C-alpha positions in Angstrom: 166.1 149.3 127.5 169.6 150.5 126.5 170.9 149.2 123.2 174.4 147.8 122.7 175.5 151.1 121.2 174.2 153.0 124.2 176.3 150.9 126.5 179.5 152.2 125.0 181.8 154.1 127.3 183.6 157.4 126.5 185.8 159.8 128.4 185.0 163.5 128.6 188.2 164.1 126.5 186.9 161.9 123.7 183.5 163.7 123.7 185.2 167.1 123.6 186.8 166.3 120.2 183.3 166.2 118.6 182.5 169.9 118.7 181.7 171.1 115.2 178.9 171.0 112.7 178.5 167.5 111.2 180.3 166.0 114.2 178.7 167.2 117.3 178.3 165.4 120.6 177.1 166.5 124.0 176.9 165.1 127.5 173.6 165.2 129.4 173.6 163.7 132.9 176.6 161.4 132.2 175.0 160.2 128.9 176.6 160.9 125.5 174.4 162.0 122.6 175.4 162.4 119.0 173.6 165.4 117.6 175.5 165.6 114.3 172.4 164.8 112.2 169.9 166.4 114.5 171.7 169.8 114.7 169.9 171.3 111.7 166.6 170.2 113.1 167.2 171.7 116.6 164.4 174.1 117.4 166.9 176.7 118.7 169.1 176.4 115.6 172.5 174.8 115.1 174.2 178.0 116.4 173.0 177.3 119.9 174.6 173.8 119.8 177.9 175.2 118.4 178.3 177.4 121.4 181.6 176.6 123.1 179.7 175.6 126.3 177.5 173.1 124.5 179.3 171.3 121.6 181.5 168.6 122.9 180.8 169.7 126.5 178.6 168.8 129.4 175.2 170.4 128.5 173.3 169.1 131.5 172.6 172.5 133.1 171.8 174.1 129.8 169.5 171.2 128.8 167.5 171.2 132.0 167.2 175.0 131.9 165.3 174.6 128.6 163.8 171.1 128.5 161.8 168.7 130.7 163.4 165.3 131.5 160.6 163.6 129.6 162.2 164.9 126.3 165.1 162.5 126.8 162.6 159.6 127.1 160.9 160.2 123.7 162.0 157.6 121.1 163.2 160.1 118.6 165.6 161.6 121.1 166.5 158.6 123.1 167.9 156.9 120.0 170.5 159.8 119.8 172.2 158.4 122.8 175.4 156.6 121.8 176.9 155.8 125.2 177.8 157.2 128.6 180.8 158.7 130.4 183.2 156.2 131.9 183.0 155.9 135.6 180.0 158.1 135.9 176.3 157.3 136.5 173.2 159.3 135.7 171.8 161.2 138.6 168.5 162.4 137.2 165.8 159.8 137.1 162.1 160.0 136.5 159.8 158.2 139.0 158.8 154.7 137.8 155.1 154.1 137.3 153.4 153.8 140.7 156.3 155.4 142.6 155.9 158.3 145.1 157.6 161.6 144.4 160.6 162.4 146.7 160.1 166.2 146.2 159.1 167.8 149.5 155.3 168.6 149.6 154.8 166.7 146.3 152.7 164.1 148.2 150.1 164.6 151.0 151.8 164.1 154.4 150.0 160.8 155.0 151.9 159.3 152.1 155.3 160.4 153.3 157.3 158.0 155.6 158.0 160.4 158.4 154.4 161.6 159.1 151.5 159.7 160.5 147.8 160.2 160.1 144.7 159.3 162.2 142.6 158.8 159.1 144.5 156.4 156.7 144.8 152.7 157.2 146.8 150.0 155.4 143.9 149.5 153.0 144.1 153.2 152.0 147.7 152.8 151.1 147.1 149.7 149.1 144.4 151.5 147.1 146.7 154.5 146.5 149.5 152.2 145.3 147.2 150.4 142.9 145.6 153.6 141.6 148.9 155.3 141.1 150.2 152.5 139.0 147.0 152.3 137.0 147.0 156.1 136.4 150.7 156.2 135.5 150.6 153.3 133.1 147.2 153.4 131.5 145.5 156.8 132.0 148.4 159.3 131.9 149.6 158.6 128.3 146.0 158.8 127.1 145.4 162.0 129.0 148.4 163.8 127.5 147.4 162.7 124.0 143.8 163.7 124.1 144.1 166.9 126.2 145.9 168.2 123.1 143.9 166.6 120.2 140.5 167.0 122.0 139.3 163.5 121.3 137.3 161.6 123.9 138.8 159.1 126.3 140.1 156.0 124.5 137.9 152.9 124.8 140.7 150.8 126.3 140.9 153.3 129.2 137.2 153.1 129.9 137.3 149.3 129.7 140.1 149.1 132.2 138.4 151.5 134.5 135.2 149.4 134.4 137.1 146.2 135.0 138.9 147.6 138.0 135.8 149.1 139.4 137.2 152.6 139.2 133.9 154.0 137.7 132.0 152.5 140.5 134.4 153.7 143.2 134.0 157.3 142.0 130.4 157.2 143.1 131.5 156.7 146.7 130.6 153.9 149.3 127.4 152.1 148.8 125.5 149.1 147.6 126.4 149.8 144.0 129.9 148.4 144.8 128.6 144.9 145.7 129.9 142.3 143.2 132.7 144.6 142.0 136.3 143.4 142.2 137.8 146.7 143.2 141.3 147.2 141.8 141.6 143.5 141.3 140.7 142.7 144.9 142.8 145.3 146.7 139.8 146.5 148.7 136.6 144.7 149.6 133.4 146.6 148.6 132.1 146.6 152.2 135.4 148.2 153.5 135.4 151.0 150.9 134.9 154.4 152.6 135.2 158.1 151.6 139.0 158.2 152.2 139.3 155.4 149.6 137.2 157.5 147.2 139.3 160.6 148.0 142.4 158.7 146.9 140.8 157.6 143.7 139.9 161.2 142.7 143.2 162.6 143.8 145.2 160.1 141.8 143.1 160.8 138.7 143.8 164.6 139.0 147.6 163.9 138.9 147.3 163.6 135.1 147.5 167.4 134.9 145.0 167.3 132.1 141.9 169.2 133.3 139.7 168.8 130.2 140.5 165.2 129.8 139.9 164.7 133.5 136.3 165.8 133.1 136.1 163.7 130.0 137.1 160.7 132.0 133.4 160.1 132.7 133.1 162.8 135.3 129.5 163.3 134.1 128.7 159.9 135.8 130.0 161.2 139.1 127.2 163.8 139.1 124.7 162.3 136.7 124.4 158.7 138.1 123.8 159.3 141.8 120.3 160.6 141.2 119.5 157.4 139.4 121.2 155.3 142.1 119.3 157.0 144.9 116.0 157.9 143.3 115.5 155.8 140.2 112.7 153.2 139.9 113.3 149.5 139.1 114.0 148.1 136.6 115.3 151.3 135.1 117.7 151.9 138.0 119.5 148.5 137.7 119.6 148.7 133.9 121.2 152.2 133.8 123.6 151.6 136.7 124.9 148.4 135.2 125.4 150.0 131.8 127.2 153.0 133.2 129.4 151.2 135.7 130.5 148.7 133.0 131.5 151.5 130.7 128.9 150.5 128.0 126.9 153.8 128.3 127.8 157.3 129.3 125.6 159.6 131.5 125.8 163.3 132.4 124.0 165.8 134.5 122.0 168.4 132.6 120.9 171.2 134.9 122.6 174.5 133.9 121.0 176.7 131.2 122.0 179.8 129.3 119.8 181.9 131.6 120.0 179.8 134.8 123.1 178.3 136.4 123.2 178.4 140.2 119.6 179.7 140.1 117.9 176.3 139.8 114.5 177.9 140.4 115.0 179.9 137.1 115.3 176.8 134.9 113.1 177.0 131.7 113.4 173.5 130.3 109.9 172.1 130.6 108.3 168.6 131.0 104.6 168.2 130.3 102.7 164.9 130.5 100.9 163.4 127.6 97.1 163.2 127.9 97.3 159.5 128.8 99.8 160.3 131.6 102.3 157.7 130.4 105.0 160.0 129.0 106.7 163.3 129.6 107.3 165.7 126.6 110.5 167.5 127.3 111.4 170.8 125.6 114.3 173.2 126.3 118.0 173.7 126.2 120.9 173.0 128.6 124.4 174.6 128.4 127.9 173.7 129.6 127.0 170.1 130.1 130.1 168.0 130.8 130.3 164.8 128.7 127.1 165.9 127.0 128.6 165.5 123.5 129.0 161.7 123.9 126.4 160.9 126.6 123.7 158.3 126.2 121.7 159.4 129.2 120.9 162.9 130.5 119.8 163.5 134.1 117.7 166.6 133.4 116.2 169.2 135.6 112.8 170.3 134.3 110.0 172.7 135.1 106.8 170.8 135.7 103.2 171.9 136.5 103.7 171.8 140.2 107.4 172.8 140.4 110.7 171.1 139.6 111.2 167.5 138.5 114.3 165.5 137.6 113.9 163.1 134.6 116.3 160.7 133.1 116.3 161.3 129.3 117.8 158.8 127.0 119.4 160.0 123.7 116.7 159.5 121.2 114.8 161.4 118.5 114.6 165.1 119.5 117.8 165.1 121.5 120.6 167.1 119.9 124.0 167.9 121.3 126.5 170.4 120.0 130.1 170.9 121.3 130.9 174.1 123.1 134.4 175.5 122.7 135.9 176.3 126.2 139.4 177.2 127.4 140.1 173.6 128.2 140.2 170.4 126.0 137.3 169.3 123.9 138.0 165.9 125.4 135.6 166.9 128.2 132.7 166.7 125.7 131.2 170.0 127.0 127.9 170.5 125.2 124.9 172.6 124.4 121.9 170.2 124.6 118.6 170.7 122.9 115.4 168.8 123.8 112.7 169.1 121.1 109.5 167.4 122.0 111.4 164.4 123.4 109.1 161.6 124.6 110.2 160.1 127.9 108.4 157.4 129.9 107.1 158.6 133.3 109.0 155.7 134.8 112.1 157.7 134.1 111.1 160.2 136.7 113.8 160.4 139.4 112.2 160.9 142.8 108.7 162.3 143.1 107.0 164.5 140.6 107.7 168.1 141.5 110.2 166.9 144.1 113.3 167.5 142.0 114.8 170.0 144.3 115.5 167.3 146.9 117.0 165.1 144.2 119.4 167.8 143.2 120.3 169.1 146.7 121.1 165.6 147.8 123.7 165.4 145.1 125.5 168.7 145.6 127.5 167.9 148.7 129.2 164.9 147.1 129.8 166.7 143.8 131.5 169.7 145.5 133.5 167.4 147.8 134.8 165.6 144.7 135.8 168.9 143.2 137.6 169.9 146.4 139.6 166.6 146.3 140.7 167.2 142.7 141.5 170.9 143.3 143.6 170.1 146.3 145.7 167.6 144.4 145.9 169.9 141.4 147.5 172.5 143.6 150.0 170.0 144.9 151.0 169.1 141.3 151.8 172.8 140.6 153.8 173.1 143.9 155.9 170.2 142.8 156.5 171.7 139.4 157.5 175.0 141.0 159.9 173.4 143.5 161.7 171.5 140.8 161.9 174.6 138.6 163.1 176.9 141.3 165.8 174.4 142.2 167.1 173.8 138.6 166.6 177.2 137.0 169.8 179.3 137.2 169.6 183.1 137.3 172.5 185.4 138.1 174.7 182.4 138.6 172.5 180.9 141.3 169.4 178.7 141.5 166.1 180.6 141.3 165.3 179.5 144.8 168.2 181.6 146.1 165.9 184.7 145.6 164.0 185.6 148.7 161.0 186.7 146.7 160.8 183.2 145.1 161.0 181.5 148.5 158.2 183.7 149.7 156.0 182.7 146.9 156.8 179.0 147.4 156.0 179.4 151.1 152.6 180.7 150.4 151.9 178.0 147.8 152.9 175.2 150.2 150.9 176.7 153.1 147.7 177.0 150.9 148.2 173.4 149.6 148.7 171.9 153.1 145.8 173.9 154.6 143.4 172.8 151.8 144.4 169.1 152.1 144.0 169.1 155.9 140.6 170.7 155.8 139.6 168.3 153.1 140.7 165.3 155.2 138.7 166.6 158.2 135.5 167.0 156.2 136.1 163.5 154.7 136.4 162.1 158.3 133.0 163.7 159.1 131.5 162.1 156.0 132.7 158.7 157.2 130.9 159.2 160.6 127.6 160.7 159.4 124.6 159.3 157.7 123.6 160.8 154.4 120.9 162.8 156.1 123.3 164.1 158.7 125.8 165.1 156.0 123.1 167.2 154.3 122.2 168.9 157.6 125.7 169.6 158.9 128.2 169.5 156.1 126.6 171.6 153.3 128.0 174.8 154.7 131.4 173.2 155.5 131.8 171.8 152.0 130.6 175.1 150.4 133.3 177.0 152.3 135.9 174.4 151.5 135.2 174.5 147.8 135.3 178.3 147.9 138.6 178.2 149.7 140.0 175.5 147.4 139.3 177.3 144.2 140.4 180.8 145.5 143.7 179.5 146.8 144.1 177.5 143.6 143.9 180.7 141.5 146.4 182.4 143.8 148.7 179.4 143.3 148.3 179.6 139.6 149.2 183.3 139.5 152.3 182.7 141.7 153.4 179.7 139.6 153.1 181.7 136.4 155.3 184.4 137.8 157.9 181.8 138.8 158.0 180.3 135.3 157.9 183.6 133.5 157.5 183.3 129.8 157.5 179.5 130.1 154.4 179.8 132.3 152.4 181.2 129.3 153.8 178.7 126.8 151.7 175.6 126.1 154.7 173.3 125.5 158.0 172.8 127.2 159.1 173.5 130.8 156.0 175.4 131.9 153.4 173.5 130.1 151.6 172.1 133.2 151.7 175.6 134.8 150.3 177.2 131.7 147.6 174.6 131.5 146.7 175.0 135.2 146.5 178.7 135.0 144.3 178.5 131.9 141.9 175.9 133.3 141.8 176.6 137.1 138.7 178.9 136.8 136.6 175.9 135.9 136.7 174.7 139.5 135.6 178.1 140.7 132.4 177.9 138.5 131.4 174.3 138.1 129.4 172.8 141.0 128.4 176.3 142.2 130.2 179.6 141.8 132.5 180.8 144.6 130.3 183.7 145.6 127.2 181.6 145.7 128.8 179.0 147.8 130.3 181.5 150.2 126.8 183.0 150.7 125.3 179.5 151.1 127.8 178.7 153.9 127.1 181.9 155.8 123.3 181.6 155.5 123.5 178.0 156.8 125.6 179.2 159.7 123.1 182.0 160.5 120.2 179.5 160.7 122.0 177.8 163.5 122.8 181.0 165.5 121.5 180.7 169.1 118.7 183.2 169.6 120.1 184.1 173.0 123.6 184.8 171.6 124.7 188.5 172.2 127.9 190.4 172.6 
């Protein structure tokens, strides 16, 4: 809210008189700022401000060539505003919490007023509106803070997610939603479908904070479904209630230092005690998202007859150590050690030696979730690049005046739109298939989609970095989201199945369905 001083009116001629050290005003988007005391603290030095095109002048173009609009909103800079120019109004405004962006291609076509969609109903738009407001007001500030300091998600965010049913919605449609008041009643649990879930994941990814995004209880998205679908009572109800309420954290612990996509090569073992009442778990797991602060671990183990999935609670013998990765420590990525951990046999998920089915049943949903986030992440970068190309001046013209820049933007937009449309088609199939049918018919499709998402995402990251130049490799300032995206985009290409492995999976599944009588 503007103060009385900020409501003062000045003419441009009045501002022009304040053009020297100790008495230095500038105009930015019709607003007048007194930089007299700030000049010596200016990161670029006072000499930049004393330039005849800055001091006492309209510095709008110069400012937005160097700074993001959010800088003006920070309290320490907002208080430097002393008024505005008589008869002029500010033209540059940031979207209010919950608002849609007006930048072309910044939103999926179904959210834009001129396009229609066969998939999305009014309930989907209501969910999107509620999620956008929640993310903008509650999650985004926390995401920007902790992506940098590496601390885990703040308790108030987890509490709010639990109260609104966001944690539960990220598991997809199902009985676990019963009794939940989703987003304050915006959508009934029985109406919730995969398009509603798609919206939830895509709105979360708009924070532009990849490590924090994984730290936002993403471990539950992949670690809880095996408990939901294969856990025994009363363990199942207990763990599900604790996780969906935000009281406890769960993660999936499959990958090991010597076995990632090769699940059959896992070495972590589980041996029964002589009385048959407990498992003794030994081994290590690596790159476990949320592992640092998890209370439960859904663990893949070698057993006497094959492969078994066991829910291990943090207890004596369980040790977690943070792994430093190229994204934020807020993700809680861990190296986990199990040293003679005693686990009740009731914690077995699915049948003994039947763990492969438990894991395979989870992969499609996990990869689809990653596709949803990847597609929205690309769109965020496209919006950043369109804004930058429009405001950045080079050779006396906007950057977008360069044909090579328009060519890059065209490729980025095309990849973004293709990814989203393929994703929506797959989501529609999920809505019209049973869980078993999804496993039979969509595994290859989702594998190809994830491969395409992550490869196009990396191409978009490269193009965006070129557009932003030096700012694209700087962790603060104009290109900070592009730098962050370029640095963290390889995560999606590896987590949930590496690109090459998924490409091969898709082809092998297709070849199994080749008609025997098909010939050229």
